[in-house]
C-alpha positions in Angstrom: -10.2 -25.0 -27.4 -8.5 -24.0 -30.6 -7.4 -20.9 -29.3 -5.6 -22.4 -26.5 -3.9 -24.7 -28.9 -2.7 -21.6 -31.1 -1.7 -19.9 -27.7 0.3 -22.9 -26.8 1.8 -23.3 -30.4 2.8 -19.6 -30.7 4.5 -19.8 -27.1 6.3 -22.7 -28.2 7.4 -21.4 -31.2 8.9 -18.0 -29.4 10.6 -20.1 -26.8 12.5 -22.2 -29.2 14.3 -19.0 -30.8 15.3 -18.0 -27.2 17.0 -21.4 -26.9 14.7 -22.1 -24.3 16.5 -19.9 -22.0 13.4 -17.9 -20.8 10.6 -20.4 -19.9 6.7 -19.7 -19.7 6.4 -18.5 -16.4 3.2 -20.5 -15.6 4.8 -23.8 -16.0 5.8 -23.8 -12.1 3.9 -23.2 -9.2 0.6 -23.1 -10.5 -0.6 -25.4 -7.5 -0.6 -22.1 -5.3 -2.9 -20.2 -7.5 -6.2 -19.7 -6.5 -8.8 -20.8 -8.2 -10.4 -17.1 -8.8 -7.1 -16.4 -10.4 -7.1 -19.5 -12.8 -10.4 -18.2 -13.7 -9.9 -14.5 -14.4 -6.3 -15.0 -15.0 -5.9 -11.3 -14.2 -3.0 -9.3 -12.9 -3.4 -8.1 -9.5 -2.9 -4.5 -9.1 -2.7 -3.6 -5.4 -2.9 0.2 -3.8 -1.5 -0.1 -0.2 -2.5 3.0 2.2 -1.8 3.6 5.7 -5.7 4.4 6.9 -4.4 6.9 9.5 -2.7 9.0 6.8 -5.3 8.4 3.9 -8.4 10.4 5.0 -6.4 12.9 7.5 -7.4 16.3 6.0 -5.4 18.2 9.0 -2.5 20.1 7.5 -0.7 21.3 10.7 2.0 18.5 10.8 3.4 19.6 14.2 6.6 17.9 15.0 5.9 14.9 17.4 2.0 16.2 17.1 -0.9 14.5 19.0 -3.6 13.1 17.3 -5.8 16.1 18.7 -2.7 18.6 17.0 -2.2 16.5 13.6 -5.2 14.4 13.0 -5.7 11.2 12.0 -7.7 9.6 9.3 -10.7 7.3 9.7 -12.3 4.1 8.2 -15.1 6.3 7.2 -12.8 8.6 5.2 -12.3 5.9 2.8 -15.8 6.5 0.8 -17.2 5.2 -1.9 -16.2 8.2 -3.9 -12.6 7.4 -3.1 -12.9 3.8 -3.7 -14.5 4.9 -7.2 -11.1 6.8 -8.0 -9.0 4.1 -6.7 -10.5 1.6 -9.1 -10.4 4.0 -11.8 -6.7 4.2 -11.9 -6.7 0.5 -12.4 -6.2 -1.3 -9.2 -8.1 -4.3 -8.1 -6.6 -5.0 -4.3 -6.7 -2.4 -1.6 -4.0 -3.1 1.4 -5.3 -1.2 4.3 -2.3 -0.7 6.4 -2.5 -0.1 10.4 -5.7 -1.8 10.9 -5.1 -3.8 14.1 -4.8 -2.1 17.3 -1.3 -1.5 18.1 0.6 0.2 20.9 0.3 3.9 21.1 0.6 6.8 23.2 -2.7 8.3 22.9 -4.8 7.3 26.1 -8.1 5.4 25.4 -8.4 4.5 28.8 -12.2 6.0 28.9 -12.9 3.4 26.4 -11.8 0.5 28.6 -8.5 0.1 26.6 -5.4 -0.4 28.7 -2.8 2.9 28.6 0.5 2.0 26.9 3.7 2.8 28.8 5.4 5.5 26.4 9.3 4.0 26.9 8.0 1.0 24.9 6.2 3.1 22.1 7.6 4.4 18.8 6.1 7.9 17.9 3.1 9.5 19.3 0.7 7.1 17.3 3.0 4.1 17.6 4.2 1.8 15.0 1.3 -0.4 13.2 3.7 -3.5 13.5 3.8 -3.6 17.4 0.3 -5.1 17.8 -1.6 -4.6 21.2 -4.6 -6.8 20.4 -4.8 -9.0 17.7 -8.7 -9.4 17.7 -9.2 -5.6 17.5 -8.7 -2.6 15.3 -6.6 0.6 16.1 -9.0 3.0 17.7 -7.1 6.2 16.1 -9.4 5.0 13.0 -12.9 5.2 14.5 -15.3 7.8 14.3 -16.9 6.3 17.3 -14.6 4.3 19.3 -16.8 2.0 21.0 -18.2 1.2 17.4 -14.7 0.5 16.0 -14.9 -2.9 14.6 -18.3 -2.2 13.0 -16.8 0.6 11.2 -14.0 -1.5 9.7 -16.3 -4.0 8.7 -18.4 -1.5 7.0 -14.8 -0.4 5.1 -14.9 -4.1 3.8 -18.3 -4.1 2.7 -17.7 -0.8 0.9 -14.5 -1.9 -0.6 -16.4 -5.0 -2.1 -19.2 -3.4 -3.6 -16.9 -1.0 -5.6 -15.3 -4.3 -6.8 -12.3 -4.3 -5.0 -10.7 -6.9 -2.7 -9.5 -5.8 0.7 -5.6 -7.0 2.2 -4.3 -6.5 5.6 -1.5 -6.9 7.4 -0.9 -9.9 9.5 2.1 -9.7 11.7 2.9 -12.9 12.9 6.6 -12.6 14.4 6.1 -10.3 17.1 3.7 -8.2 19.4 4.0 -4.9 21.4 5.7 -5.5 25.0 2.2 -4.1 26.4 0.2 -7.0 24.3 -3.1 -7.8 26.0 -6.2 -8.8 24.2 -9.2 -7.2 26.0 -11.9 -8.2 23.1 -10.8 -11.6 22.5 -13.3 -14.7 21.8 -14.0 -16.2 25.1 -12.2 -19.6 24.1 -9.1 -17.8 23.2 -6.1 -18.1 25.6 -4.3 -14.8 25.8 -0.7 -14.8 24.3 1.7 -15.6 26.9 -0.8 -16.3 29.8 0.1 -19.8 30.4 3.7 -19.4 29.8 6.5 -20.7 32.0 8.6 -17.9 32.6 11.4 -19.6 34.4 12.5 -21.1 31.3 14.3 -19.2 28.6 12.6 -21.8 26.0 9.8 -24.3 26.3 8.0 -25.4 23.2 4.5 -24.8 25.0 5.7 -20.8 25.9 4.4 -18.2 23.7 7.4 -15.8 24.5 11.1 -16.2 25.3 12.3 -15.3 28.0 15.4 -14.0 29.8 15.3 -15.5 33.2 16.1 -13.3 36.5 16.8 -10.4 34.8 14.1 -7.4 34.1 13.9 -5.8 30.8 15.7 -2.4 30.5 14.5 0.6 28.3 17.3 1.4 26.1 19.1 4.5 27.1 18.8 8.0 25.6 15.3 7.0 24.3 13.0 10.3 24.6 9.3 8.9 23.8 7.2 11.3 22.1 9.7 14.0 22.2 11.1 16.4 24.9 7.6 18.4 25.2 5.3 15.2 25.5 4.4 14.8 29.4 3.1 11.4 30.6 3.0 9.9 34.1 4.3 6.4 32.8 7.3 8.3 31.3 10.4 7.7 33.4 12.8 5.5 31.2 11.3 2.2 33.0 9.1 -0.9 32.1 8.0 -3.2 34.2 8.8 -6.6 32.6 10.4 -9.3 34.7 11.5 -11.7 33.4 12.5 -9.6 30.4 11.2 -11.2 27.1 13.3 -11.7 23.8 13.2 -8.7 21.3 11.3 -9.2 17.8 14.6 -9.0 15.9 15.5 -11.9 17.9 17.7 -10.2 20.4 17.8 -12.2 23.4 19.2 -9.9 26.3 17.3 -8.1 28.7 18.7 -4.6 27.4 18.2 -4.3 23.6 19.8 -1.1 22.0 17.7 1.8 20.6 18.1 0.5 17.3 16.5 -2.9 17.7 13.0 -3.5 17.8 12.8 -3.0 21.5 8.9 -2.1 21.5 7.9 -5.5 20.3 8.7 -9.0 21.9 9.6 -12.2 19.9 6.7 -15.1 19.3 8.0 -18.4 19.9 6.7 -21.2 17.0 8.9 -24.0 18.6 12.5 -22.5 17.3 14.9 -22.8 20.1 16.7 -20.0 18.7 19.6 -20.1 21.2 20.0 -24.0 20.5 21.1 -23.9 16.8 17.4 -23.1 15.7 16.6 -26.5 17.0 13.0 -27.5 15.9 10.2 -28.7 18.2 7.2 -28.7 15.9 5.5 -32.1 16.7 2.8 -31.6 18.2 2.2 -28.1 16.9 3.1 -25.5 19.7 0.4 -23.3 21.0 1.3 -20.3 19.1 0.7 -22.2 15.9 -3.1 -22.7 16.6 -3.5 -19.3 18.2 -2.0 -17.6 15.1 -4.0 -19.7 12.8 -7.1 -18.9 14.7 -6.1 -14.9 14.2 -6.1 -15.3 10.9 -9.6 -17.2 10.3 -11.2 -14.5 12.4 -10.0 -11.8 9.6 -10.9 -14.2 7.1 -14.3 -14.6 8.4 -15.0 -10.7 8.0 -14.3 -10.8 4.2 -10.6 -9.9 4.1 -9.4 -11.3 0.9 -5.5 -11.5 1.5 -3.0 -11.0 4.2 0.5 -9.1 3.5 2.2 -11.2 6.1 5.1 -9.1 7.9 8.4 -10.6 8.0 7.6 -13.9 7.1 10.9 -15.4 7.0 11.4 -14.8 10.7 8.8 -17.6 11.3 9.1 -21.1 10.3 8.2 -22.2 7.0 6.4 -25.3 8.4 3.9 -22.9 10.1 3.0 -21.4 6.7 2.5 -24.3 4.9 0.0 -25.8 8.0 -2.0 -22.5 8.4 -2.0 -21.6 4.7 -3.1 -24.8 3.9 -5.6 -24.9 6.4 -7.0 -21.7 5.7 -7.5 -22.0 2.0 -9.7 -25.3 3.0 -12.4 -22.9 3.8 -11.4 -19.6 2.1 -9.8 -21.0 -1.2 -9.4 -17.4 -3.1 -7.6 -16.0 -0.2 -4.2 -14.7 -1.1 -1.0 -14.3 1.1 1.9 -12.3 0.5 5.0 -12.8 2.1 7.7 -10.4 3.1 10.9 -11.3 2.0 14.3 -10.7 1.6 16.1 -13.6 1.2 16.4 -14.6 -2.7 17.6 -18.1 -2.0 14.4 -18.9 0.2 12.1 -17.6 -2.5 11.3 -21.0 -4.3 10.7 -22.6 -1.0 8.5 -20.0 0.9 6.4 -20.5 -2.6 6.7 -24.4 -3.2 6.8 -25.4 0.7 5.4 -22.4 2.6 2.4 -21.9 0.3 2.7 -18.6 -0.3 1.0 -17.1 -3.4 3.2 -13.9 -3.9 6.5 -12.8 -2.3 8.2 -9.1 -2.4 10.6 -8.7 -5.2 12.5 -6.2 -3.1 16.3 -7.1 -3.2 16.3 -8.2 -7.0 14.1 -5.9 -9.1 13.5 -3.0 -6.7 17.3 -2.3 -5.8 18.3 -2.8 -9.1 15.8 -0.4 -10.8 16.4 1.9 -7.9 20.1 2.1 -8.7 19.3 3.0 -12.1 16.7 5.6 -11.5 19.0 7.4 -9.4 21.5 7.1 -12.2 24.4 5.5 -9.6 27.8 4.6 -11.1 27.8 1.1 -11.8 23.9 1.1 -12.3 23.2 -1.7 -14.8 19.9 -3.2 -16.7 21.8 -6.5 -16.3 20.3 -6.6 -13.0 16.9 -6.7 -14.4 18.2 -9.5 -16.4 19.6 -11.3 -13.6 16.2 -11.1 -11.9 14.4 -13.1 -14.6 17.2 -15.3 -15.6 18.3 -16.5 -12.4 16.7 -14.9 -9.0 13.0 -15.6 -9.9 13.4 -18.3 -12.9 10.3 -20.2 -13.4 8.3 -18.1 -10.7 8.5 -14.1 -11.8 4.6 -14.6 -11.7 4.7 -15.1 -8.0 6.7 -11.9 -7.1 5.2 -8.8 -6.1 7.2 -5.8 -7.6 6.8 -1.9 -6.4 8.9 1.0 -6.0 7.1 2.5 -2.8 6.0 1.4 0.2 5.8 2.3 3.8 9.5 1.0 4.5 11.2 2.5 1.5 11.9 5.9 0.9 9.8 8.3 -1.6 10.6 8.3 -5.1 10.4 12.3 -5.2 12.5 12.5 -1.9 15.7 13.9 -1.4 16.9 10.4 -0.7 15.9 8.5 -3.7 15.2 10.3 -7.2 14.3 13.7 -6.1 11.8 14.0 -9.2 8.6 11.7 -9.2 9.0 11.5 -13.3 12.6 10.0 -12.9 11.1 6.6 -12.3 8.8 6.5 -15.4 11.2 3.9 -17.1 11.6 2.0 -13.8 7.8 2.1 -12.7 7.1 0.9 -16.7 9.2 -2.3 -16.0 7.9 -3.0 -12.7 4.4 -3.4 -14.2 5.2 -5.1 -17.3 8.0 -7.4 -16.9 5.9 -10.4 -15.8 2.2 -11.6 -14.8 2.8 -10.9 -11.4 1.4 -8.4 -9.2 2.1 -4.4 -9.2 1.8 -2.1 -6.2 2.2 1.7 -5.6 2.0 3.4 -2.3 -0.9 6.1 -2.0 1.0 9.4 -2.5 3.3 7.6 -5.0 1.3 8.5 -8.0 1.1 12.2 -7.1 4.6 12.7 -6.1 4.8 12.9 -2.5 8.2 13.6 -1.2 8.0 12.8 2.4 9.9 16.2 3.1 10.7 17.2 6.5 10.9 15.5 10.1 7.7 14.3 11.6 8.7 12.8 15.3 9.9 9.5 15.8 9.9 9.0 11.9 12.8 11.7 11.8 13.6 13.2 8.2 14.0 10.0 6.6 12.4 10.4 3.1 9.7 8.1 4.5 6.0 9.0 5.1 6.1 8.1 9.1 4.1 5.2 10.2 5.1 6.0 13.8 3.6 9.5 13.8 0.2 11.5 13.1 0.8 13.4 10.1 -0.9 14.5 7.0 0.6 13.7 3.5 0.4 17.1 1.9 0.4 15.9 -2.0 -2.1 13.0 -1.4 -4.2 15.5 0.5 -4.0 17.9 -2.9 -5.7 15.1 -4.4 -8.1 14.5 -1.6 -9.3 17.9 -1.8 -11.1 17.8 1.1 -12.7 14.9 0.5 -13.8 15.0 -2.9 -11.1 13.0 -4.3 -10.9 14.7 -7.3 -7.5 16.1 -7.7 -8.5 19.7 -7.5 -5.7 21.3 -5.8 -2.9 19.4 -7.8 -0.5 21.2 -9.9 -0.5 20.2 -14.2 2.4 18.3 -13.3 0.8 16.3 -10.7 -2.2 15.7 -12.7 0.0 14.3 -15.6 1.9 11.9 -13.4 -1.5 10.5 -11.9 -2.7 9.9 -15.4 0.6 8.2 -16.3 0.1 5.7 -13.7 -3.9 5.5 -14.4 -2.8 4.4 -17.9 0.3 2.2 -16.8 -1.7 0.1 -14.3 -5.1 -0.1 -16.5 -3.0 -1.6 -19.3 -1.2 -3.9 -17.2 -4.6 -5.4 -16.2 -6.4 -4.9 -19.7 -3.9 -5.9 -22.2 -3.6 -9.4 -22.6 0.1 -9.3 -23.7 1.0 -7.9 -20.0 -1.6 -9.3 -17.7 -1.2 -13.1 -19.3 1.3 -12.9 -21.8 5.3 -14.5 -22.2 8.2 -12.5 -22.0 11.1 -12.4 -24.5 14.3 -10.2 -23.4 16.0 -8.1 -26.4 19.1 -6.9 -24.9 21.2 -9.9 -26.7 19.8 -8.8 -29.9 20.6 -5.4 -29.7 24.1 -5.4 -27.8 25.3 -3.7 -30.8 22.6 -1.6 -31.9 22.5 2.2 -32.2 21.9 3.9 -28.6 21.8 1.0 -26.4 24.0 1.1 -23.3 23.7 0.0 -19.7 20.8 2.1 -19.0 18.3 1.3 -21.9 16.2 -2.1 -21.4 14.0 -3.6 -24.1 11.8 -6.7 -24.0 8.4 -8.1 -25.8 5.4 -9.2 -24.2 2.9 -11.5 -26.1 0.0 -13.8 -26.7 -0.9 -15.3 -29.9 -3.3 -12.0 -30.2 -1.7 -9.4 -28.8 2.3 -8.2 -28.4 3.9 -5.2 -27.3 7.4 -3.7 -27.4 8.7 -2.3 -24.2 11.5 0.4 -24.3 12.8 2.2 -21.0 15.6 5.0 -21.1 16.9 5.7 -17.5 19.2 7.9 -19.4 19.4 11.6 -18.3 19.6 12.3 -22.1 17.4 11.4 -25.2 18.5 8.2 -26.5 18.0 7.7 -30.3 18.0 4.0 -30.7 17.6 1.4 -33.4 15.7 -1.5 -31.9 16.3 -4.7 -33.6 14.1 -8.3 -33.8 15.8 -11.2 -33.9 15.5 -12.9 -37.3 13.7 -16.1 -35.7 11.5 -13.9 -33.6 10.2 -11.8 -36.8 9.2 -15.3 -38.2 7.3 -16.5 -35.1 5.7 -13.3 -35.6 5.0 -13.6 -39.1 6.4 -10.0 -40.1 9.2 -11.0 -41.9 10.1 -7.7 -44.2 7.0 -6.1 -43.6 6.2 -2.3 -42.9 4.7 -2.1 -39.2 3.0 0.7 -37.2 3.9 0.8 -33.5 1.5 2.5 -31.0 2.5 3.7 -27.8 -0.3 2.7 -25.5 1.0 5.3 -23.0 0.7 8.4 -25.3 -1.0 7.2 -28.2 2.2 8.5 -30.6 2.8 6.2 -33.6 5.7 5.0 -34.9 6.6 3.4 -38.2 9.1 1.4 -40.0 9.2 0.5 -43.9 10.7 -2.8 -43.3 10.7 -4.2 -39.8 14.0 -6.5 -40.7 15.7 -3.2 -40.9 14.9 -2.2 -37.0 12.7 0.4 -35.7 14.0 3.9 -35.3 13.0 5.4 -32.4 14.2 8.2 -30.1 13.3 8.3 -26.5 13.3 11.4 -24.2 15.5 11.2 -21.1 14.2 9.0 -18.5 11.1 7.8 -20.5 9.5 4.7 -21.6 6.9 3.3 -24.2 4.7 0.5 -24.5 4.2 -0.1 -28.2 1.8 -2.3 -29.5 2.0 -3.8 -33.2 
């Protein structure tokens, strides 16, 4: 108890000298934190991996290749050894992407799985976000297709056995046009089974309809590429009446740029009538989707990344998350969100534990990494001062995921090392979670065109593909990095040190934040591409410096007099140790600041 009082007094003193502009992150929204988080008070570190890619050893990578040609990773490929290495990197949650069965051009009819019409499938493998059966797993990921669910359950058990927790996708806004659950529990009524298709909108319908009009496949679509032959590949799909498309397109002929492979679920929003709400009593979709969440939670899943969360009414999230947490109090919900004006609403009223921080921190840091004209660290200041003020600890930070371009790609930085200053800030700015995407830590550039994914600097989620630089780390299933070059080994070592520090150093994992930009606005070396801040508790403190400049920066870092007083270091000679490199820096009198030279595109985490 004495130590808690000490921490509180220390925090209050440092907040006071900051003119109360920066409040303790933990003062708001703590009601959404889980019991486990309150007890452990640890920072979440998430490793996202598309299962289809992770264990794939096939290096053919044929354009629009089939599963037989290009291969696919399996649940069983994610071994105890792989999980141990992931954990060693400082990870505590693994997000398995692409688990639930989705529409595909691969024929699994011999396993009593309906064939999908390729005219409404994107890529030979298909999109993991066009769900075909919420109660089943992707047969691509199974060694024994008939045993596919057991293989996923074994992966969950294996992951837990290595001290890691499991995240998986929940896709609530839309499903594949070929949706049909052939393994649903007996008491479950399939989506759309009881719909009145004569009505565009009915609160009891699961889908929206365009009455008296047939669905039209977008013109110019060449499913599977020109060489792919299929008896259903004819530019037509039998859907009459047409259903509304997943991205809120209410016409029978969506464009090729729409989510034409999906259909929108009806949560009681009359979208075509000013989004009029019909939530009492709850529409059938609410219970069906809540039951799907409960189905996966019962298998030991520890949390859900909720796709396009803002396209589903906040009232549903409040009801469903509250209900799930009655039985599974430690389960977490991460919302894919992009409207900064709605962040607080989705956290407080939607009951989400965490939300994406893409349009704020990610976008600002990306501009700095790319050395764009006008890029400025003021964008970082804006994030904590305004955008996520009071709830920064609930924002998930990242520099890569399956939707974004790879750092090392031609369309982002072209060099994985340019991201070091941004990655350090991303990981240490707050107590909130940090995520990396498999392959990021070894500089995967996502070069070349895979098929439907095209040459877009992303690792395709639509196509069968091997991830070349990740495969070097995987090294035939030994997961020892044996084929990585020295630069890649160093890069992975950087990520490992950073992620482990984020969890183990209490100043970063649980401490408060103090920005040093105002105090250094006239200091030597500081410009719009240098950022500095403190993270601290009563027992630990670190000074974080990031240099986005493409040249070295000779800095004189000043700590304000009141901060020096609060830290009880006035007039003292101090030694700073960079926790990333173990390099030491000294100052004879901290009142005169710290002189330090940062190499181009670098960062330090200085403990003192």
